C-alpha positions as CSV (number, residue, x, y, z in Angstrom):
1,M,0.0,0.0,0.0
2,V,1.1,3.6,-0.8
3,L,0.4,6.4,1.6
4,Q,0.3,9.9,0.0
5,Y,-0.1,13.3,1.6
6,K,-0.6,17.0,0.6
7,L,-1.1,20.3,2.4
8,K,-4.8,21.1,2.5
9,S,-4.1,24.2,0.4
10,E,-2.2,22.2,-2.4
11,S,-3.7,20.0,-5.1
12,R,-0.8,17.6,-5.9
13,W,-0.3,14.4,-3.9
14,K,3.1,13.3,-2.8
15,K,4.6,10.1,-1.4
16,Y,4.6,10.2,2.4
17,P,8.3,10.4,3.7
18,G,7.4,9.8,7.3
19,K,6.0,11.8,10.2
20,S,9.4,13.2,11.2
21,K,10.2,14.6,7.7
22,L,7.0,16.8,7.5
23,K,7.4,20.5,7.8
24,F,4.1,21.0,9.8
25,S,2.1,18.9,12.1
26,V,-0.1,16.1,10.5
27,S,-3.3,18.1,11.2
28,R,-2.4,20.5,8.4
29,Y,-2.3,17.8,5.8
30,D,-4.7,15.5,3.9
31,F,-3.8,11.9,3.5
32,R,-5.0,9.0,1.3
33,L,-4.2,5.3,0.8
34,L,-3.7,3.6,-2.5
35,N,-2.9,0.0,-3.5
36,E,0.7,-0.9,-4.5
37,A,0.0,-0.3,-8.1
38,K,-1.6,3.0,-7.5
39,T,-4.7,2.0,-9.4
40,K,-7.2,1.9,-6.7
41,V,-7.9,4.5,-3.8
42,L,-8.4,2.4,-0.7
43,V,-9.0,5.4,1.6
44,P,-10.0,8.8,-0.1
45,K,-8.9,12.0,1.4
46,G,-8.9,12.1,5.2
47,S,-7.0,12.8,8.4
48,Y,-3.9,10.9,9.4
49,E,-5.7,9.1,12.2
50,K,-8.5,7.9,9.9
51,V,-6.2,6.8,7.2
52,M,-3.8,4.9,9.6
53,K,-6.7,3.2,11.4
54,R,-7.9,1.8,8.0
55,F,-4.2,0.9,7.0
56,R,-3.8,-1.1,10.3
57,A,-7.2,-2.9,9.8
58,I,-6.2,-3.9,6.1
59,E,-2.8,-5.2,7.3
60,F,-4.5,-7.2,10.2
61,W,-6.8,-8.9,7.8
62,K,-4.1,-9.5,5.2
63,H,-1.8,-11.3,7.6
64,R,-4.5,-13.1,9.5
65,G,-4.6,-17.0,9.0
């Protein structure tokens, strides 16, 4: 899965480098989650907490059983 981010005032999505590399706090950004091939949006634009909650749920079910 690919996590992307952008400032709320911008229009271009960028690959997420990690929380420590962001210039501002995560509350000033929008996030989204895509599949590995970047063909499907798994989580449309949302907050960091919302997107990461869904990311963890997907990982849990992927590795279960």
